[in-house]
mmCIF file of the protein (N, C-alpha, C, O) and its ligand, coordinates in Angstrom:
data_MODEL
# 
_entry.id   MODEL 
# 
loop_
_entity.id 
_entity.type 
_entity.pdbx_number_of_molecules 
1 polymer     1 
2 non-polymer 1 
# 
_entity_poly.entity_id                      1 
_entity_poly.type                           'polypeptide(L)' 
_entity_poly.nstd_linkage                   no 
_entity_poly.nstd_monomer                   no 
_entity_poly.pdbx_seq_one_letter_code       MGCKIVEKVPKEVVEYFDMMDDGDTSIPPRFSCESCGAEMYPKDYIGLHGEHYKI 
_entity_poly.pdbx_seq_one_letter_code_can   MGCKIVEKVPKEVVEYFDMMDDGDTSIPPRFSCESCGAEMYPKDYIGLHGEHYKI 
_entity_poly.pdbx_strand_id                 A 
# 
loop_
_entity_poly_seq.entity_id 
_entity_poly_seq.num 
_entity_poly_seq.mon_id 
_entity_poly_seq.hetero 
1 1  MET n 
1 2  GLY n 
1 3  CYS n 
1 4  LYS n 
1 5  ILE n 
1 6  VAL n 
1 7  GLU n 
1 8  LYS n 
1 9  VAL n 
1 10 PRO n 
1 11 LYS n 
1 12 GLU n 
1 13 VAL n 
1 14 VAL n 
1 15 GLU n 
1 16 TYR n 
1 17 PHE n 
1 18 ASP n 
1 19 MET n 
1 20 MET n 
1 21 ASP n 
1 22 ASP n 
1 23 GLY n 
1 24 ASP n 
1 25 THR n 
1 26 SER n 
1 27 ILE n 
1 28 PRO n 
1 29 PRO n 
1 30 ARG n 
1 31 PHE n 
1 32 SER n 
1 33 CYS n 
1 34 GLU n 
1 35 SER n 
1 36 CYS n 
1 37 GLY n 
1 38 ALA n 
1 39 GLU n 
1 40 MET n 
1 41 TYR n 
1 42 PRO n 
1 43 LYS n 
1 44 ASP n 
1 45 TYR n 
1 46 ILE n 
1 47 GLY n 
1 48 LEU n 
1 49 HIS n 
1 50 GLY n 
1 51 GLU n 
1 52 HIS n 
1 53 TYR n 
1 54 LYS n 
1 55 ILE n 
# 
loop_
_struct_asym.id 
_struct_asym.entity_id 
A 1 
B 2 
# 
loop_
_chem_comp.id 
_chem_comp.type 
_chem_comp.mon_nstd_flag 
ALA 'L-peptide linking' y 
ARG 'L-peptide linking' y 
ASP 'L-peptide linking' y 
CYS 'L-peptide linking' y 
GLU 'L-peptide linking' y 
GLY 'peptide linking'   y 
HIS 'L-peptide linking' y 
ILE 'L-peptide linking' y 
LEU 'L-peptide linking' y 
LYS 'L-peptide linking' y 
MET 'L-peptide linking' y 
PHE 'L-peptide linking' y 
PRO 'L-peptide linking' y 
SER 'L-peptide linking' y 
THR 'L-peptide linking' y 
TYR 'L-peptide linking' y 
VAL 'L-peptide linking' y 
ZN  non-polymer         . 
# 
_pdbx_entity_nonpoly.entity_id   2 
_pdbx_entity_nonpoly.name        ? 
_pdbx_entity_nonpoly.comp_id     ZN 
# 
_pdbx_nonpoly_scheme.asym_id         B 
_pdbx_nonpoly_scheme.entity_id       2 
_pdbx_nonpoly_scheme.mon_id          ZN 
_pdbx_nonpoly_scheme.ndb_seq_num     1 
_pdbx_nonpoly_scheme.pdb_seq_num     101 
_pdbx_nonpoly_scheme.auth_seq_num    101 
_pdbx_nonpoly_scheme.pdb_mon_id      ZN 
_pdbx_nonpoly_scheme.auth_mon_id     ZN 
_pdbx_nonpoly_scheme.pdb_strand_id   A 
_pdbx_nonpoly_scheme.pdb_ins_code    . 
# 
loop_
_atom_site.group_PDB 
_atom_site.id 
_atom_site.type_symbol 
_atom_site.label_atom_id 
_atom_site.label_alt_id 
_atom_site.label_comp_id 
_atom_site.label_asym_id 
_atom_site.label_entity_id 
_atom_site.label_seq_id 
_atom_site.pdbx_PDB_ins_code 
_atom_site.Cartn_x 
_atom_site.Cartn_y 
_atom_site.Cartn_z 
_atom_site.occupancy 
_atom_site.B_iso_or_equiv 
_atom_site.pdbx_formal_charge 
_atom_site.auth_seq_id 
_atom_site.auth_comp_id 
_atom_site.auth_asym_id 
_atom_site.auth_atom_id 
_atom_site.pdbx_PDB_model_num 
ATOM   1   N  N  . MET A 1 1  ? 100.229 26.720 46.227 1.00 0.00 ? 1   MET A N  1 
ATOM   2   C  CA . MET A 1 1  ? 99.340  27.716 46.432 1.00 0.00 ? 1   MET A CA 1 
ATOM   3   C  C  . MET A 1 1  ? 99.256  28.755 45.725 1.00 0.00 ? 1   MET A C  1 
ATOM   4   O  O  . MET A 1 1  ? 99.154  29.869 46.238 1.00 0.00 ? 1   MET A O  1 
ATOM   5   N  N  . GLY A 1 2  ? 99.285  28.571 44.530 1.00 0.00 ? 2   GLY A N  1 
ATOM   6   C  CA . GLY A 1 2  ? 99.135  29.785 43.467 1.00 0.00 ? 2   GLY A CA 1 
ATOM   7   C  C  . GLY A 1 2  ? 100.422 30.613 43.483 1.00 0.00 ? 2   GLY A C  1 
ATOM   8   O  O  . GLY A 1 2  ? 101.462 30.241 44.028 1.00 0.00 ? 2   GLY A O  1 
ATOM   9   N  N  . CYS A 1 3  ? 100.236 31.893 42.765 1.00 0.00 ? 3   CYS A N  1 
ATOM   10  C  CA . CYS A 1 3  ? 101.711 32.525 42.644 1.00 0.00 ? 3   CYS A CA 1 
ATOM   11  C  C  . CYS A 1 3  ? 101.515 33.823 43.389 1.00 0.00 ? 3   CYS A C  1 
ATOM   12  O  O  . CYS A 1 3  ? 102.160 34.809 43.032 1.00 0.00 ? 3   CYS A O  1 
ATOM   13  N  N  . LYS A 1 4  ? 100.761 33.886 44.291 1.00 0.00 ? 4   LYS A N  1 
ATOM   14  C  CA . LYS A 1 4  ? 100.596 34.890 45.428 1.00 0.00 ? 4   LYS A CA 1 
ATOM   15  C  C  . LYS A 1 4  ? 100.485 36.405 44.675 1.00 0.00 ? 4   LYS A C  1 
ATOM   16  O  O  . LYS A 1 4  ? 100.678 37.378 45.403 1.00 0.00 ? 4   LYS A O  1 
ATOM   17  N  N  . ILE A 1 5  ? 100.233 36.600 43.485 1.00 0.00 ? 5   ILE A N  1 
ATOM   18  C  CA . ILE A 1 5  ? 99.934  37.749 42.778 1.00 0.00 ? 5   ILE A CA 1 
ATOM   19  C  C  . ILE A 1 5  ? 98.675  38.446 43.217 1.00 0.00 ? 5   ILE A C  1 
ATOM   20  O  O  . ILE A 1 5  ? 97.678  37.760 43.444 1.00 0.00 ? 5   ILE A O  1 
ATOM   21  N  N  . VAL A 1 6  ? 98.638  39.736 43.352 1.00 0.00 ? 6   VAL A N  1 
ATOM   22  C  CA . VAL A 1 6  ? 97.327  40.363 43.892 1.00 0.00 ? 6   VAL A CA 1 
ATOM   23  C  C  . VAL A 1 6  ? 96.917  40.954 42.382 1.00 0.00 ? 6   VAL A C  1 
ATOM   24  O  O  . VAL A 1 6  ? 97.703  41.683 41.776 1.00 0.00 ? 6   VAL A O  1 
ATOM   25  N  N  . GLU A 1 7  ? 95.852  40.644 41.926 1.00 0.00 ? 7   GLU A N  1 
ATOM   26  C  CA . GLU A 1 7  ? 95.432  41.168 40.920 1.00 0.00 ? 7   GLU A CA 1 
ATOM   27  C  C  . GLU A 1 7  ? 94.441  42.107 41.137 1.00 0.00 ? 7   GLU A C  1 
ATOM   28  O  O  . GLU A 1 7  ? 93.671  41.979 42.089 1.00 0.00 ? 7   GLU A O  1 
ATOM   29  N  N  . LYS A 1 8  ? 94.361  43.147 40.274 1.00 0.00 ? 8   LYS A N  1 
ATOM   30  C  CA . LYS A 1 8  ? 93.353  44.153 40.514 1.00 0.00 ? 8   LYS A CA 1 
ATOM   31  C  C  . LYS A 1 8  ? 92.241  43.709 39.486 1.00 0.00 ? 8   LYS A C  1 
ATOM   32  O  O  . LYS A 1 8  ? 92.423  43.900 38.283 1.00 0.00 ? 8   LYS A O  1 
ATOM   33  N  N  . VAL A 1 9  ? 91.108  43.126 39.951 1.00 0.00 ? 9   VAL A N  1 
ATOM   34  C  CA . VAL A 1 9  ? 89.841  42.728 39.386 1.00 0.00 ? 9   VAL A CA 1 
ATOM   35  C  C  . VAL A 1 9  ? 88.887  43.740 39.263 1.00 0.00 ? 9   VAL A C  1 
ATOM   36  O  O  . VAL A 1 9  ? 88.541  44.285 40.311 1.00 0.00 ? 9   VAL A O  1 
ATOM   37  N  N  . PRO A 1 10 ? 88.322  44.159 38.078 1.00 0.00 ? 10  PRO A N  1 
ATOM   38  C  CA . PRO A 1 10 ? 87.346  45.196 38.070 1.00 0.00 ? 10  PRO A CA 1 
ATOM   39  C  C  . PRO A 1 10 ? 86.225  44.438 38.748 1.00 0.00 ? 10  PRO A C  1 
ATOM   40  O  O  . PRO A 1 10 ? 85.937  43.242 38.693 1.00 0.00 ? 10  PRO A O  1 
ATOM   41  N  N  . LYS A 1 11 ? 85.500  45.745 39.600 1.00 0.00 ? 11  LYS A N  1 
ATOM   42  C  CA . LYS A 1 11 ? 84.376  45.303 40.239 1.00 0.00 ? 11  LYS A CA 1 
ATOM   43  C  C  . LYS A 1 11 ? 83.164  44.593 39.545 1.00 0.00 ? 11  LYS A C  1 
ATOM   44  O  O  . LYS A 1 11 ? 82.358  43.786 40.010 1.00 0.00 ? 11  LYS A O  1 
ATOM   45  N  N  . GLU A 1 12 ? 83.274  45.127 38.312 1.00 0.00 ? 12  GLU A N  1 
ATOM   46  C  CA . GLU A 1 12 ? 82.144  44.362 37.323 1.00 0.00 ? 12  GLU A CA 1 
ATOM   47  C  C  . GLU A 1 12 ? 82.516  43.081 37.035 1.00 0.00 ? 12  GLU A C  1 
ATOM   48  O  O  . GLU A 1 12 ? 81.651  42.334 36.578 1.00 0.00 ? 12  GLU A O  1 
ATOM   49  N  N  . VAL A 1 13 ? 83.748  42.627 37.227 1.00 0.00 ? 13  VAL A N  1 
ATOM   50  C  CA . VAL A 1 13 ? 84.252  41.258 36.880 1.00 0.00 ? 13  VAL A CA 1 
ATOM   51  C  C  . VAL A 1 13 ? 83.769  40.503 38.423 1.00 0.00 ? 13  VAL A C  1 
ATOM   52  O  O  . VAL A 1 13 ? 83.015  39.530 38.415 1.00 0.00 ? 13  VAL A O  1 
ATOM   53  N  N  . VAL A 1 14 ? 84.151  40.921 39.336 1.00 0.00 ? 14  VAL A N  1 
ATOM   54  C  CA . VAL A 1 14 ? 83.689  40.267 40.556 1.00 0.00 ? 14  VAL A CA 1 
ATOM   55  C  C  . VAL A 1 14 ? 82.101  40.130 40.705 1.00 0.00 ? 14  VAL A C  1 
ATOM   56  O  O  . VAL A 1 14 ? 81.501  39.102 41.019 1.00 0.00 ? 14  VAL A O  1 
ATOM   57  N  N  . GLU A 1 15 ? 81.613  41.230 40.450 1.00 0.00 ? 15  GLU A N  1 
ATOM   58  C  CA . GLU A 1 15 ? 80.097  41.029 40.442 1.00 0.00 ? 15  GLU A CA 1 
ATOM   59  C  C  . GLU A 1 15 ? 79.566  40.037 39.364 1.00 0.00 ? 15  GLU A C  1 
ATOM   60  O  O  . GLU A 1 15 ? 78.523  39.447 39.647 1.00 0.00 ? 15  GLU A O  1 
ATOM   61  N  N  . TYR A 1 16 ? 80.174  39.771 38.118 1.00 0.00 ? 16  TYR A N  1 
ATOM   62  C  CA . TYR A 1 16 ? 79.835  38.769 37.269 1.00 0.00 ? 16  TYR A CA 1 
ATOM   63  C  C  . TYR A 1 16 ? 80.018  37.527 38.003 1.00 0.00 ? 16  TYR A C  1 
ATOM   64  O  O  . TYR A 1 16 ? 79.030  36.811 38.166 1.00 0.00 ? 16  TYR A O  1 
ATOM   65  N  N  . PHE A 1 17 ? 81.273  37.134 38.519 1.00 0.00 ? 17  PHE A N  1 
ATOM   66  C  CA . PHE A 1 17 ? 81.443  35.882 39.118 1.00 0.00 ? 17  PHE A CA 1 
ATOM   67  C  C  . PHE A 1 17 ? 80.543  35.761 40.300 1.00 0.00 ? 17  PHE A C  1 
ATOM   68  O  O  . PHE A 1 17 ? 80.361  34.601 40.669 1.00 0.00 ? 17  PHE A O  1 
ATOM   69  N  N  . ASP A 1 18 ? 79.910  36.740 41.011 1.00 0.00 ? 18  ASP A N  1 
ATOM   70  C  CA . ASP A 1 18 ? 79.166  36.490 42.065 1.00 0.00 ? 18  ASP A CA 1 
ATOM   71  C  C  . ASP A 1 18 ? 77.794  36.109 41.631 1.00 0.00 ? 18  ASP A C  1 
ATOM   72  O  O  . ASP A 1 18 ? 77.144  35.283 42.272 1.00 0.00 ? 18  ASP A O  1 
ATOM   73  N  N  . MET A 1 19 ? 77.287  36.752 40.446 1.00 0.00 ? 19  MET A N  1 
ATOM   74  C  CA . MET A 1 19 ? 76.106  36.378 39.821 1.00 0.00 ? 19  MET A CA 1 
ATOM   75  C  C  . MET A 1 19 ? 76.002  34.804 39.470 1.00 0.00 ? 19  MET A C  1 
ATOM   76  O  O  . MET A 1 19 ? 75.028  34.097 39.726 1.00 0.00 ? 19  MET A O  1 
ATOM   77  N  N  . MET A 1 20 ? 77.179  34.398 38.843 1.00 0.00 ? 20  MET A N  1 
ATOM   78  C  CA . MET A 1 20 ? 77.205  33.157 38.059 1.00 0.00 ? 20  MET A CA 1 
ATOM   79  C  C  . MET A 1 20 ? 77.430  32.231 39.740 1.00 0.00 ? 20  MET A C  1 
ATOM   80  O  O  . MET A 1 20 ? 77.225  31.018 39.757 1.00 0.00 ? 20  MET A O  1 
ATOM   81  N  N  . ASP A 1 21 ? 77.691  32.689 40.540 1.00 0.00 ? 21  ASP A N  1 
ATOM   82  C  CA . ASP A 1 21 ? 77.982  31.653 41.786 1.00 0.00 ? 21  ASP A CA 1 
ATOM   83  C  C  . ASP A 1 21 ? 76.914  31.853 42.607 1.00 0.00 ? 21  ASP A C  1 
ATOM   84  O  O  . ASP A 1 21 ? 77.237  31.891 43.795 1.00 0.00 ? 21  ASP A O  1 
ATOM   85  N  N  . ASP A 1 22 ? 75.741  31.995 42.381 1.00 0.00 ? 22  ASP A N  1 
ATOM   86  C  CA . ASP A 1 22 ? 74.614  32.064 43.389 1.00 0.00 ? 22  ASP A CA 1 
ATOM   87  C  C  . ASP A 1 22 ? 74.520  30.697 44.107 1.00 0.00 ? 22  ASP A C  1 
ATOM   88  O  O  . ASP A 1 22 ? 75.123  29.690 43.736 1.00 0.00 ? 22  ASP A O  1 
ATOM   89  N  N  . GLY A 1 23 ? 73.804  30.764 45.033 1.00 0.00 ? 23  GLY A N  1 
ATOM   90  C  CA . GLY A 1 23 ? 74.064  29.691 45.908 1.00 0.00 ? 23  GLY A CA 1 
ATOM   91  C  C  . GLY A 1 23 ? 74.272  29.662 47.239 1.00 0.00 ? 23  GLY A C  1 
ATOM   92  O  O  . GLY A 1 23 ? 73.353  29.693 48.058 1.00 0.00 ? 23  GLY A O  1 
ATOM   93  N  N  . ASP A 1 24 ? 75.521  29.597 47.537 1.00 0.00 ? 24  ASP A N  1 
ATOM   94  C  CA . ASP A 1 24 ? 76.103  29.805 48.931 1.00 0.00 ? 24  ASP A CA 1 
ATOM   95  C  C  . ASP A 1 24 ? 76.901  31.336 49.073 1.00 0.00 ? 24  ASP A C  1 
ATOM   96  O  O  . ASP A 1 24 ? 77.986  31.712 48.632 1.00 0.00 ? 24  ASP A O  1 
ATOM   97  N  N  . THR A 1 25 ? 75.986  31.947 49.791 1.00 0.00 ? 25  THR A N  1 
ATOM   98  C  CA . THR A 1 25 ? 76.165  33.436 49.772 1.00 0.00 ? 25  THR A CA 1 
ATOM   99  C  C  . THR A 1 25 ? 77.227  33.784 50.945 1.00 0.00 ? 25  THR A C  1 
ATOM   100 O  O  . THR A 1 25 ? 77.606  34.954 51.005 1.00 0.00 ? 25  THR A O  1 
ATOM   101 N  N  . SER A 1 26 ? 77.628  33.045 51.685 1.00 0.00 ? 26  SER A N  1 
ATOM   102 C  CA . SER A 1 26 ? 78.380  33.045 53.022 1.00 0.00 ? 26  SER A CA 1 
ATOM   103 C  C  . SER A 1 26 ? 79.798  33.132 52.583 1.00 0.00 ? 26  SER A C  1 
ATOM   104 O  O  . SER A 1 26 ? 80.704  33.630 53.253 1.00 0.00 ? 26  SER A O  1 
ATOM   105 N  N  . ILE A 1 27 ? 79.937  32.497 51.156 1.00 0.00 ? 27  ILE A N  1 
ATOM   106 C  CA . ILE A 1 27 ? 81.407  32.666 50.589 1.00 0.00 ? 27  ILE A CA 1 
ATOM   107 C  C  . ILE A 1 27 ? 81.625  33.598 49.410 1.00 0.00 ? 27  ILE A C  1 
ATOM   108 O  O  . ILE A 1 27 ? 80.835  33.582 48.466 1.00 0.00 ? 27  ILE A O  1 
ATOM   109 N  N  . PRO A 1 28 ? 82.616  34.366 49.437 1.00 0.00 ? 28  PRO A N  1 
ATOM   110 C  CA . PRO A 1 28 ? 82.850  35.403 48.177 1.00 0.00 ? 28  PRO A CA 1 
ATOM   111 C  C  . PRO A 1 28 ? 82.714  34.480 46.855 1.00 0.00 ? 28  PRO A C  1 
ATOM   112 O  O  . PRO A 1 28 ? 82.678  33.250 46.847 1.00 0.00 ? 28  PRO A O  1 
ATOM   113 N  N  . PRO A 1 29 ? 82.658  35.184 45.948 1.00 0.00 ? 29  PRO A N  1 
ATOM   114 C  CA . PRO A 1 29 ? 82.907  34.800 44.543 1.00 0.00 ? 29  PRO A CA 1 
ATOM   115 C  C  . PRO A 1 29 ? 84.213  34.397 44.305 1.00 0.00 ? 29  PRO A C  1 
ATOM   116 O  O  . PRO A 1 29 ? 85.113  35.149 44.677 1.00 0.00 ? 29  PRO A O  1 
ATOM   117 N  N  . ARG A 1 30 ? 84.497  33.305 43.730 1.00 0.00 ? 30  ARG A N  1 
ATOM   118 C  CA . ARG A 1 30 ? 85.928  32.888 43.492 1.00 0.00 ? 30  ARG A CA 1 
ATOM   119 C  C  . ARG A 1 30 ? 86.201  33.084 41.785 1.00 0.00 ? 30  ARG A C  1 
ATOM   120 O  O  . ARG A 1 30 ? 85.342  33.156 40.907 1.00 0.00 ? 30  ARG A O  1 
ATOM   121 N  N  . PHE A 1 31 ? 87.487  33.135 41.662 1.00 0.00 ? 31  PHE A N  1 
ATOM   122 C  CA . PHE A 1 31 ? 87.860  33.102 40.143 1.00 0.00 ? 31  PHE A CA 1 
ATOM   123 C  C  . PHE A 1 31 ? 89.138  32.555 40.129 1.00 0.00 ? 31  PHE A C  1 
ATOM   124 O  O  . PHE A 1 31 ? 89.725  32.313 41.184 1.00 0.00 ? 31  PHE A O  1 
ATOM   125 N  N  . SER A 1 32 ? 89.718  32.294 38.826 1.00 0.00 ? 32  SER A N  1 
ATOM   126 C  CA . SER A 1 32 ? 91.112  31.768 38.721 1.00 0.00 ? 32  SER A CA 1 
ATOM   127 C  C  . SER A 1 32 ? 92.150  32.904 38.461 1.00 0.00 ? 32  SER A C  1 
ATOM   128 O  O  . SER A 1 32 ? 91.821  33.899 37.816 1.00 0.00 ? 32  SER A O  1 
ATOM   129 N  N  . CYS A 1 33 ? 93.097  32.785 38.844 1.00 0.00 ? 33  CYS A N  1 
ATOM   130 C  CA . CYS A 1 33 ? 94.299  33.588 38.902 1.00 0.00 ? 33  CYS A CA 1 
ATOM   131 C  C  . CYS A 1 33 ? 94.650  33.449 37.168 1.00 0.00 ? 33  CYS A C  1 
ATOM   132 O  O  . CYS A 1 33 ? 94.717  32.372 36.576 1.00 0.00 ? 33  CYS A O  1 
ATOM   133 N  N  . GLU A 1 34 ? 94.820  34.601 36.633 1.00 0.00 ? 34  GLU A N  1 
ATOM   134 C  CA . GLU A 1 34 ? 95.254  34.480 35.107 1.00 0.00 ? 34  GLU A CA 1 
ATOM   135 C  C  . GLU A 1 34 ? 96.685  33.802 34.916 1.00 0.00 ? 34  GLU A C  1 
ATOM   136 O  O  . GLU A 1 34 ? 96.986  33.099 33.951 1.00 0.00 ? 34  GLU A O  1 
ATOM   137 N  N  . SER A 1 35 ? 97.439  34.090 35.883 1.00 0.00 ? 35  SER A N  1 
ATOM   138 C  CA . SER A 1 35 ? 98.835  33.668 35.501 1.00 0.00 ? 35  SER A CA 1 
ATOM   139 C  C  . SER A 1 35 ? 99.139  32.272 36.000 1.00 0.00 ? 35  SER A C  1 
ATOM   140 O  O  . SER A 1 35 ? 100.109 31.697 35.506 1.00 0.00 ? 35  SER A O  1 
ATOM   141 N  N  . CYS A 1 36 ? 98.334  31.598 37.031 1.00 0.00 ? 36  CYS A N  1 
ATOM   142 C  CA . CYS A 1 36 ? 98.701  30.193 37.547 1.00 0.00 ? 36  CYS A CA 1 
ATOM   143 C  C  . CYS A 1 36 ? 97.438  29.473 37.523 1.00 0.00 ? 36  CYS A C  1 
ATOM   144 O  O  . CYS A 1 36 ? 97.520  28.250 37.643 1.00 0.00 ? 36  CYS A O  1 
ATOM   145 N  N  . GLY A 1 37 ? 96.303  29.984 37.392 1.00 0.00 ? 37  GLY A N  1 
ATOM   146 C  CA . GLY A 1 37 ? 95.065  29.123 37.535 1.00 0.00 ? 37  GLY A CA 1 
ATOM   147 C  C  . GLY A 1 37 ? 94.643  28.845 38.884 1.00 0.00 ? 37  GLY A C  1 
ATOM   148 O  O  . GLY A 1 37 ? 93.738  28.038 39.099 1.00 0.00 ? 37  GLY A O  1 
ATOM   149 N  N  . ALA A 1 38 ? 95.273  29.495 39.858 1.00 0.00 ? 38  ALA A N  1 
ATOM   150 C  CA . ALA A 1 38 ? 94.972  29.190 41.174 1.00 0.00 ? 38  ALA A CA 1 
ATOM   151 C  C  . ALA A 1 38 ? 93.568  29.910 41.628 1.00 0.00 ? 38  ALA A C  1 
ATOM   152 O  O  . ALA A 1 38 ? 93.138  30.875 40.996 1.00 0.00 ? 38  ALA A O  1 
ATOM   153 N  N  . GLU A 1 39 ? 92.951  29.421 42.660 1.00 0.00 ? 39  GLU A N  1 
ATOM   154 C  CA . GLU A 1 39 ? 91.580  30.113 43.043 1.00 0.00 ? 39  GLU A CA 1 
ATOM   155 C  C  . GLU A 1 39 ? 91.883  31.177 43.661 1.00 0.00 ? 39  GLU A C  1 
ATOM   156 O  O  . GLU A 1 39 ? 92.782  31.130 44.501 1.00 0.00 ? 39  GLU A O  1 
ATOM   157 N  N  . MET A 1 40 ? 91.221  32.361 43.397 1.00 0.00 ? 40  MET A N  1 
ATOM   158 C  CA . MET A 1 40 ? 91.303  33.542 44.022 1.00 0.00 ? 40  MET A CA 1 
ATOM   159 C  C  . MET A 1 40 ? 90.209  34.108 44.740 1.00 0.00 ? 40  MET A C  1 
ATOM   160 O  O  . MET A 1 40 ? 89.123  33.550 44.582 1.00 0.00 ? 40  MET A O  1 
ATOM   161 N  N  . TYR A 1 41 ? 90.253  34.917 45.359 1.00 0.00 ? 41  TYR A N  1 
ATOM   162 C  CA . TYR A 1 41 ? 88.883  35.427 46.046 1.00 0.00 ? 41  TYR A CA 1 
ATOM   163 C  C  . TYR A 1 41 ? 89.321  37.073 46.428 1.00 0.00 ? 41  TYR A C  1 
ATOM   164 O  O  . TYR A 1 41 ? 90.405  37.481 46.848 1.00 0.00 ? 41  TYR A O  1 
ATOM   165 N  N  . PRO A 1 42 ? 88.183  37.772 46.150 1.00 0.00 ? 42  PRO A N  1 
ATOM   166 C  CA . PRO A 1 42 ? 88.219  39.213 46.508 1.00 0.00 ? 42  PRO A CA 1 
ATOM   167 C  C  . PRO A 1 42 ? 88.640  39.222 47.971 1.00 0.00 ? 42  PRO A C  1 
ATOM   168 O  O  . PRO A 1 42 ? 88.343  38.372 48.809 1.00 0.00 ? 42  PRO A O  1 
ATOM   169 N  N  . LYS A 1 43 ? 89.506  40.503 48.178 1.00 0.00 ? 43  LYS A N  1 
ATOM   170 C  CA . LYS A 1 43 ? 90.157  40.721 49.512 1.00 0.00 ? 43  LYS A CA 1 
ATOM   171 C  C  . LYS A 1 43 ? 89.026  41.351 50.286 1.00 0.00 ? 43  LYS A C  1 
ATOM   172 O  O  . LYS A 1 43 ? 88.789  41.073 51.461 1.00 0.00 ? 43  LYS A O  1 
ATOM   173 N  N  . ASP A 1 44 ? 88.348  42.205 49.571 1.00 0.00 ? 44  ASP A N  1 
ATOM   174 C  CA . ASP A 1 44 ? 87.454  43.085 50.465 1.00 0.00 ? 44  ASP A CA 1 
ATOM   175 C  C  . ASP A 1 44 ? 86.234  43.586 49.309 1.00 0.00 ? 44  ASP A C  1 
ATOM   176 O  O  . ASP A 1 44 ? 86.375  44.465 48.458 1.00 0.00 ? 44  ASP A O  1 
ATOM   177 N  N  . TYR A 1 45 ? 85.332  42.966 49.494 1.00 0.00 ? 45  TYR A N  1 
ATOM   178 C  CA . TYR A 1 45 ? 84.328  42.945 48.489 1.00 0.00 ? 45  TYR A CA 1 
ATOM   179 C  C  . TYR A 1 45 ? 82.960  42.994 49.146 1.00 0.00 ? 45  TYR A C  1 
ATOM   180 O  O  . TYR A 1 45 ? 82.759  42.220 50.082 1.00 0.00 ? 45  TYR A O  1 
ATOM   181 N  N  . ILE A 1 46 ? 81.808  43.986 48.678 1.00 0.00 ? 46  ILE A N  1 
ATOM   182 C  CA . ILE A 1 46 ? 80.679  43.883 49.055 1.00 0.00 ? 46  ILE A CA 1 
ATOM   183 C  C  . ILE A 1 46 ? 79.748  43.286 47.880 1.00 0.00 ? 46  ILE A C  1 
ATOM   184 O  O  . ILE A 1 46 ? 79.627  43.727 46.737 1.00 0.00 ? 46  ILE A O  1 
ATOM   185 N  N  . GLY A 1 47 ? 79.185  42.278 48.404 1.00 0.00 ? 47  GLY A N  1 
ATOM   186 C  CA . GLY A 1 47 ? 78.310  41.364 47.311 1.00 0.00 ? 47  GLY A CA 1 
ATOM   187 C  C  . GLY A 1 47 ? 77.051  42.145 46.817 1.00 0.00 ? 47  GLY A C  1 
ATOM   188 O  O  . GLY A 1 47 ? 76.586  43.204 47.239 1.00 0.00 ? 47  GLY A O  1 
ATOM   189 N  N  . LEU A 1 48 ? 76.622  41.315 45.784 1.00 0.00 ? 48  LEU A N  1 
ATOM   190 C  CA . LEU A 1 48 ? 75.397  42.088 45.331 1.00 0.00 ? 48  LEU A CA 1 
ATOM   191 C  C  . LEU A 1 48 ? 74.282  41.872 46.166 1.00 0.00 ? 48  LEU A C  1 
ATOM   192 O  O  . LEU A 1 48 ? 73.270  42.548 45.980 1.00 0.00 ? 48  LEU A O  1 
ATOM   193 N  N  . HIS A 1 49 ? 74.330  40.877 47.220 1.00 0.00 ? 49  HIS A N  1 
ATOM   194 C  CA . HIS A 1 49 ? 72.993  41.089 48.312 1.00 0.00 ? 49  HIS A CA 1 
ATOM   195 C  C  . HIS A 1 49 ? 73.584  41.491 49.368 1.00 0.00 ? 49  HIS A C  1 
ATOM   196 O  O  . HIS A 1 49 ? 73.344  40.863 50.399 1.00 0.00 ? 49  HIS A O  1 
ATOM   197 N  N  . GLY A 1 50 ? 74.347  42.430 49.417 1.00 0.00 ? 50  GLY A N  1 
ATOM   198 C  CA . GLY A 1 50 ? 74.978  43.299 50.521 1.00 0.00 ? 50  GLY A CA 1 
ATOM   199 C  C  . GLY A 1 50 ? 75.847  42.569 51.410 1.00 0.00 ? 50  GLY A C  1 
ATOM   200 O  O  . GLY A 1 50 ? 76.135  43.060 52.502 1.00 0.00 ? 50  GLY A O  1 
ATOM   201 N  N  . GLU A 1 51 ? 76.319  41.385 51.035 1.00 0.00 ? 51  GLU A N  1 
ATOM   202 C  CA . GLU A 1 51 ? 77.487  40.721 52.206 1.00 0.00 ? 51  GLU A CA 1 
ATOM   203 C  C  . GLU A 1 51 ? 78.605  41.464 52.052 1.00 0.00 ? 51  GLU A C  1 
ATOM   204 O  O  . GLU A 1 51 ? 78.905  41.961 50.967 1.00 0.00 ? 51  GLU A O  1 
ATOM   205 N  N  . HIS A 1 52 ? 79.361  41.610 53.203 1.00 0.00 ? 52  HIS A N  1 
ATOM   206 C  CA . HIS A 1 52 ? 80.514  42.230 53.118 1.00 0.00 ? 52  HIS A CA 1 
ATOM   207 C  C  . HIS A 1 52 ? 81.548  40.987 53.180 1.00 0.00 ? 52  HIS A C  1 
ATOM   208 O  O  . HIS A 1 52 ? 81.478  40.261 54.172 1.00 0.00 ? 52  HIS A O  1 
ATOM   209 N  N  . TYR A 1 53 ? 82.348  40.747 52.343 1.00 0.00 ? 53  TYR A N  1 
ATOM   210 C  CA . TYR A 1 53 ? 83.485  39.584 52.450 1.00 0.00 ? 53  TYR A CA 1 
ATOM   211 C  C  . TYR A 1 53 ? 84.888  40.310 52.629 1.00 0.00 ? 53  TYR A C  1 
ATOM   212 O  O  . TYR A 1 53 ? 85.345  41.131 51.834 1.00 0.00 ? 53  TYR A O  1 
ATOM   213 N  N  . LYS A 1 54 ? 85.466  39.901 53.737 1.00 0.00 ? 54  LYS A N  1 
ATOM   214 C  CA . LYS A 1 54 ? 86.709  40.537 53.874 1.00 0.00 ? 54  LYS A CA 1 
ATOM   215 C  C  . LYS A 1 54 ? 87.765  39.491 54.265 1.00 0.00 ? 54  LYS A C  1 
ATOM   216 O  O  . LYS A 1 54 ? 87.601  38.937 55.352 1.00 0.00 ? 54  LYS A O  1 
ATOM   217 N  N  . ILE A 1 55 ? 88.612  39.218 53.669 1.00 0.00 ? 55  ILE A N  1 
ATOM   218 C  CA . ILE A 1 55 ? 89.567  38.103 53.830 1.00 0.00 ? 55  ILE A CA 1 
ATOM   219 C  C  . ILE A 1 55 ? 90.900  38.591 54.455 1.00 0.00 ? 55  ILE A C  1 
ATOM   220 O  O  . ILE A 1 55 ? 91.814  37.793 54.662 1.00 0.00 ? 55  ILE A O  1 
HETATM 221 ZN ZN . ZN  B 2 .  ? 98.546  33.054 40.154 1.00 0.00 2 101 ZN  A ZN 1 
# 
């Protein structure tokens, strides 16, 4: 299940993925870990449409 590292992803980057990932707004934007390629989610992020994702 990935390497468990916590990456600091700039908000702009998360927002970019959020934009690319329109459709289901009930799930946070996802992106791949740069180290191992595992799927990652932002831990605490307020989406472009005002959704608050907290994992
Ligand atoms: Zn990883």
